[in-house]
C-alpha positions in Angstrom: -19.0 18.2 16.1 -17.5 17.1 19.4 -13.9 15.6 19.4 -15.1 12.7 21.7 -17.7 11.7 19.0 -15.0 11.9 16.2 -12.7 9.8 18.4 -15.3 7.2 19.0 -16.3 6.8 15.3 -12.8 6.8 13.8 -11.5 4.7 16.6 -14.0 2.0 15.8 -13.2 2.3 12.0 -9.5 2.0 12.9 -10.0 -1.1 15.0 -12.3 -2.9 12.5 -10.7 -1.8 9.2 -9.8 -5.2 8.0 -10.1 -6.4 4.3 -8.2 -3.9 2.2 -9.4 -0.4 0.9 -12.6 -1.5 -0.7 -13.9 -2.8 2.6 -12.5 0.3 4.6 -14.1 2.7 2.2 -17.4 0.9 2.4 -17.2 1.0 6.2 -16.5 4.7 6.3 -19.3 5.4 3.9 -21.7 3.6 6.1 -20.5 5.5 9.2 -20.0 9.0 7.7 -22.7 9.2 5.1 -25.4 6.7 6.0 -25.3 6.6 9.8 -24.0 9.9 11.0 -24.7 12.0 7.9 -21.5 14.0 8.4 -20.8 14.1 4.6 -23.2 14.1 1.7 -22.9 11.4 -0.9 -21.5 13.9 -3.4 -18.9 15.2 -1.0 -17.8 11.6 0.0 -17.4 10.5 -3.6 -15.6 13.7 -4.6 -13.2 13.3 -1.7 -12.6 9.6 -2.7 -11.8 10.7 -6.3 -9.3 13.2 -5.0 -7.7 10.7 -2.8 -7.3 8.4 -5.7 -5.3 11.1 -7.4 -2.8 11.1 -4.7 0.1 8.8 -3.8 -0.4 6.9 -0.6 -3.3 4.9 0.9 -6.5 6.3 -0.3 -8.7 5.0 2.6 -6.4 6.6 5.3 -6.3 9.8 3.2 -10.1 9.7 3.0 -10.4 9.3 6.8 -8.1 12.3 7.2 -10.1 14.4 4.8 -13.4 13.5 6.6 -11.8 14.5 9.9 -10.6 17.8 8.4 -14.0 18.6 7.1 -15.5 18.0 10.4 -13.0 19.9 12.7 -10.2 21.2 10.6 -6.4 20.1 11.0 -7.0 18.7 14.6 -10.0 16.6 13.4 -8.0 15.4 10.3 -4.9 14.4 12.5 -7.2 12.5 14.8 -9.1 10.6 12.1 -5.9 9.8 10.2 -3.9 8.6 13.2 -6.9 6.5 14.5 -7.0 4.9 11.1 -3.3 3.9 11.2 -2.2 3.4 14.8 -4.2 0.2 15.8 -2.7 -1.8 12.8 0.7 -0.2 13.4 0.7 -1.6 17.0 -0.2 -5.1 15.7 2.5 -4.9 13.1 5.0 -4.0 15.8 4.0 -7.2 17.8 3.9 -9.5 14.8 7.3 -8.2 13.5 9.1 -8.6 16.7 7.7 -12.1 17.2 8.7 -13.0 13.6 12.3 -11.6 14.2 12.7 -13.9 17.2 10.8 -17.0 16.2 10.3 -16.8 12.4 13.2 -19.2 11.6 11.8 -22.1 13.7 10.9 -25.1 11.6 7.3 -25.2 12.8 6.9 -21.4 12.1 8.5 -21.8 8.6 6.0 -24.6 7.9 3.1 -22.4 9.0 4.3 -19.6 6.7 4.0 -22.0 3.7 0.2 -21.5 4.1 0.7 -17.7 4.4 2.8 -17.6 1.2 0.2 -19.7 -0.8 -2.5 -17.3 0.3 -0.5 -14.2 -0.6 -0.1 -15.5 -4.1 -3.9 -15.7 -4.5 -4.5 -12.4 -2.5 -2.4 -10.5 -5.0 -4.2 -12.2 -8.0 -7.5 -11.1 -6.6 -6.2 -7.5 -6.3 -5.2 -7.7 -9.9 -8.6 -9.0 -11.0 -10.5 -6.4 -9.1 -8.3 -3.5 -10.3 -8.4 -4.7 -13.9 -12.2 -4.7 -14.0 -12.1 -1.0 -12.9 -9.1 0.4 -14.8 -9.0 -1.4 -18.1 -11.9 0.2 -20.1 -10.5 0.6 -23.6 -7.8 -0.5 -26.0 -5.4 2.2 -24.7 -5.6 1.1 -21.2 -5.0 -2.5 -22.1 -1.8 -1.4 -24.0 -0.7 0.6 -21.1 -1.1 -2.4 -18.8 0.7 -4.7 -21.2 3.7 -2.1 -21.5 3.7 -1.7 -17.7 4.0 -5.5 -17.2 6.7 -5.9 -20.1 8.8 -2.9 -18.8 9.0 -4.2 -15.3 9.1 -8.0 -15.7 11.4 -8.2 -18.6 13.4 -4.9 -18.7 13.4 -4.1 -14.9 12.3 -0.5 -15.6 12.0 1.3 -12.3 8.5 1.7 -11.0 8.6 5.5 -10.7 9.6 5.9 -14.4 6.7 3.6 -15.5 4.2 5.8 -13.4 5.6 9.0 -14.8 5.4 7.7 -18.4 1.9 6.5 -18.0 0.7 9.8 -16.4 2.3 11.7 -19.2 0.6 9.4 -21.8 -2.9 9.9 -20.1 -2.4 13.6 -19.7 -1.5 14.1 -23.4 -4.2 11.9 -24.5 -6.8 14.2 -22.8 -5.8 17.2 -24.8 -8.8 19.0 -26.3 -11.0 18.3 -23.5 -12.4 21.5 -21.9 -12.6 21.9 -18.1 -16.0 22.9 -16.6 -16.2 26.4 -15.2 -15.1 26.6 -11.5 -17.7 27.6 -8.9 -15.5 27.3 -5.9 -13.7 30.1 -4.2 -10.0 30.3 -4.5 -7.8 29.6 -1.5 -5.1 32.2 -0.6 -1.8 31.1 -2.0 0.0 32.1 1.2 -2.1 29.8 3.3 -1.3 26.8 0.9 2.4 27.7 1.0 2.6 27.8 4.7 0.7 24.4 5.0 2.9 22.8 2.5 6.1 24.2 4.2 5.1 23.1 7.6 4.2 19.5 6.7 7.2 19.3 4.4 9.5 20.2 7.1 7.9 17.7 9.5 8.4 15.1 6.8 12.1 16.0 6.4 13.0 16.5 10.0 13.9 13.0 11.3 15.9 12.4 8.0 17.9 15.5 8.6 18.4 14.5 12.3 19.5 10.9 11.4 21.9 12.3 8.9 23.3 14.9 11.2 24.0 12.3 13.9 25.7 9.9 11.3 23.0 7.3 11.6 23.5 6.3 8.0 21.2 3.2 8.1 18.2 5.2 9.4 18.9 8.0 7.0 19.0 5.6 4.1 15.9 3.8 5.3 13.9 7.1 5.6 15.1 8.4 2.3 14.1 5.1 0.5 10.6 5.0 2.1 10.2 8.8 1.6 10.6 8.2 -2.2 8.3 5.3 -2.1 5.7 7.5 -0.5 5.9 9.8 -3.6 5.1 6.9 -6.0 2.6 4.9 -4.1 -0.1 5.1 -6.8 -2.6 2.2 -7.0 -2.1 1.0 -3.5 0.6 -1.1 -1.8 0.4 -3.9 -4.3 1.7 -1.6 -7.0 4.9 -0.8 -5.2 5.6 -4.1 -3.6 7.7 -5.3 -6.6 9.7 -2.2 -6.7 10.1 -2.1 -2.8 11.1 -5.9 -2.8 13.7 -5.4 -5.5 15.3 -2.5 -3.6 15.0 -4.0 -0.1 16.2 -7.5 -1.2 18.4 -7.0 -4.1 19.9 -3.5 -3.7 19.9 -2.9 0.1 20.2 -6.5 1.3 18.0 -5.6 4.3 15.5 -8.7 4.0 15.2 -11.9 2.0 12.6 -12.7 -0.7 11.0 -15.1 1.7 10.8 -12.5 4.5 9.1 -10.0 2.0 6.4 -12.5 1.1 5.9 -13.3 4.8 5.8 -9.5 5.6 2.9 -9.1 3.1 0.9 -12.1 4.5 1.2 -10.8 8.1 0.2 -7.3 7.0 -2.9 -8.7 5.4 -4.1 -9.9 8.8 -4.0 -6.5 10.5 -6.4 -3.6 10.6 -5.4 -0.4 8.7 -3.9 0.3 5.3 -1.8 -2.5 3.8 1.0 -0.1 3.2 1.7 -0.7 6.9 3.8 -3.5 5.3 6.5 -0.9 5.1 6.6 -0.7 8.9 7.1 -4.3 9.1 10.1 -4.1 6.6 11.6 -1.3 8.6 11.4 -3.3 11.9 12.9 -6.4 10.4 15.6 -4.3 8.7 16.4 -2.6 12.0 16.4 -5.9 13.9 19.0 -7.4 11.5 21.2 -4.2 11.7 21.1 -3.7 15.5 18.6 -5.7 17.5 15.2 -4.8 19.1 16.2 -1.1 20.0 17.2 -0.2 16.5 14.1 -2.2 15.1 11.7 0.0 17.0 13.4 3.2 16.0 13.5 2.0 12.4 9.8 1.1 12.5 8.8 4.5 13.9 11.0 6.2 11.2 9.3 4.2 8.5 5.9 5.0 9.8 6.8 8.7 10.0 8.0 9.0 6.4 5.2 6.8 5.0 2.2 8.6 6.6 3.4 12.2 7.2 3.2 12.8 3.3 -0.5 11.7 3.5 -1.2 14.6 6.0 0.7 16.9 3.7 -1.3 16.0 0.6 -4.6 16.3 2.4 -4.1 19.5 4.4 -2.5 21.2 1.4 -4.9 20.0 -1.3 -8.3 19.5 0.5 -9.4 23.2 -0.2 -8.8 22.6 -3.9 -10.7 19.3 -4.3 -13.6 20.7 -6.4 -11.2 22.6 -8.6 -8.9 19.8 -9.2 -11.7 17.3 -10.1 -12.8 19.8 -12.8 -9.5 19.2 -14.6 -9.9 16.5 -17.5 -6.2 16.3 -18.1 -5.7 15.4 -14.4 -8.3 12.6 -14.8 -6.6 11.5 -17.9 -3.2 11.1 -16.1 -4.8 9.2 -13.3 -6.5 6.8 -15.8 -3.0 6.3 -17.4 -1.5 5.6 -14.0 -4.3 3.2 -13.1 -3.8 1.1 -16.3 -0.2 0.9 -15.9 -0.5 -0.2 -12.4 -2.5 -3.3 -13.5 0.6 -4.4 -15.4 2.7 -3.6 -12.5 0.6 -5.8 -10.2 0.5 -8.4 -12.9 4.3 -8.5 -12.7 4.1 -8.8 -8.8 1.7 -11.7 -9.1 3.9 -13.7 -11.4 6.9 -12.8 -9.3 5.4 -14.1 -6.1 4.0 -17.3 -7.7 7.4 -18.1 -9.2 9.1 -17.7 -5.9 6.5 -19.7 -3.9 6.2 -22.6 -6.5 9.8 -23.1 -7.3 12.7 -23.4 -4.9 15.2 -21.8 -7.3 14.5 -18.7 -9.4 17.3 -17.1 -11.2 17.6 -13.4 -12.2 18.3 -13.2 -16.0 18.8 -10.3 -18.3 15.1 -10.6 -19.2 13.5 -11.3 -15.8 13.2 -14.1 -13.4 13.6 -17.6 -14.7 12.6 -20.7 -12.5 14.4 -23.9 -12.5 11.8 -26.5 -13.4 13.4 -29.3 -11.4 12.8 -27.1 -8.3 9.0 -27.1 -8.7 7.3 -27.8 -5.3 4.0 -29.8 -5.8 3.1 -29.2 -2.1 3.2 -25.4 -2.6 1.0 -25.8 -5.8 -1.7 -27.8 -3.9 -1.5 -25.1 -1.2 -2.0 -22.2 -3.7 -4.8 -24.2 -5.4 -6.5 -24.5 -1.9 -6.1 -20.8 -1.2 -7.6 -19.9 -4.6 -10.6 -22.1 -3.9 -11.3 -20.4 -0.6 -10.8 -16.9 -1.7 -11.9 -16.8 -5.3 -14.6 -19.6 -5.3 -16.0 -19.6 -1.8 -15.3 -15.8 -1.3 -14.1 -16.1 2.2 -12.5 -13.0 3.7 -8.7 -12.6 3.4 -8.1 -12.9 7.1 -10.2 -16.0 7.4 -8.4 -17.5 4.4 -4.9 -16.7 5.9 -6.1 -18.3 9.2 -7.2 -21.5 7.5 -4.1 -21.8 5.3 -1.9 -21.5 8.4 -4.0 -24.3 10.0 -3.7 -26.5 7.0 0.0 -25.9 6.8 0.4 -26.8 10.5 -1.6 -30.0 10.0 0.5 -31.0 7.1 3.7 -30.4 9.0 2.4 -32.6 11.8 1.6 -35.4 9.4 4.8 -35.2 7.5 
């Protein structure tokens, strides 16, 4: 397989990968299995199952695995980077434009349409995931507990994920793994790969700390921790990220976080690129455009270097890992709890868009009824009709909502 051909195929995937993981995985299936026949159906589905076990964006990790299967580590690097970099370049341009012009009255009015669309987009993600993940009483219980723990008790997201994984693991006791038919990989090779990529992951954090760049070190440590718990996609960790970035760190406002997600939805590549947007805005607020670019690069590095670590270390073990029923049980537990976490995010976004004032209480956010915004309610209803009833694409819905918001601003 020639590198030029891999570059062309994955470059096209990276440039056209709009619409979230489902659309991206479908596009890769068409290119890799149907059109070029580089992977068999069984290998593709097995790789997808493995990537769903990992933290991080499964579509980007699937692209990296496919490149690794074709041309080893260089092929994996090429495929993974081509999947991420086009969207990262767009995010850089959008974030810098937002940092300079986001507070203008017209721009603020246009973002009313973006915020309304985001409420419905997160609701659609919740509905799609619940159909796949909630298949029995136990999964519904886990989803309900995940929602209650995060919304009412503010339990940290990593603790919810850990508890759900343990529940699923223990519930799978007694199931026997199928006999393995794969050849074991030398342990020394695995350790060398993990050490190399672990060192690459940690290097910029250590450098920032050594030079006293406390903001960059803090930023990198937080997003490194986020990379370890990003099960269930970007929506699952957004509430945790928002709480930390807004309430604990004070890097962004709630409105900026909602705008960041809306703009990230318009770009190709994985939605977790929203972390780059957050890093860029936080850096801009701390030290202007120069620090913004450095912070954005740092955020990209600690978000996506772990993806290469997981794939290059674990890819030789895919068949063996997928034979483990307890591992599958842990994944099922995580998936169910993530439904509840995304439900929390959906309610949280809706409250902050529909009400001007939302107070944080001991038992979760509480809106002031007098601050209800009828115009926002109408815009959310319109976005719901476009996305859930007419089934328009997310990018088209976001564009239409911006147009509608602009027209309203002109009339009012």
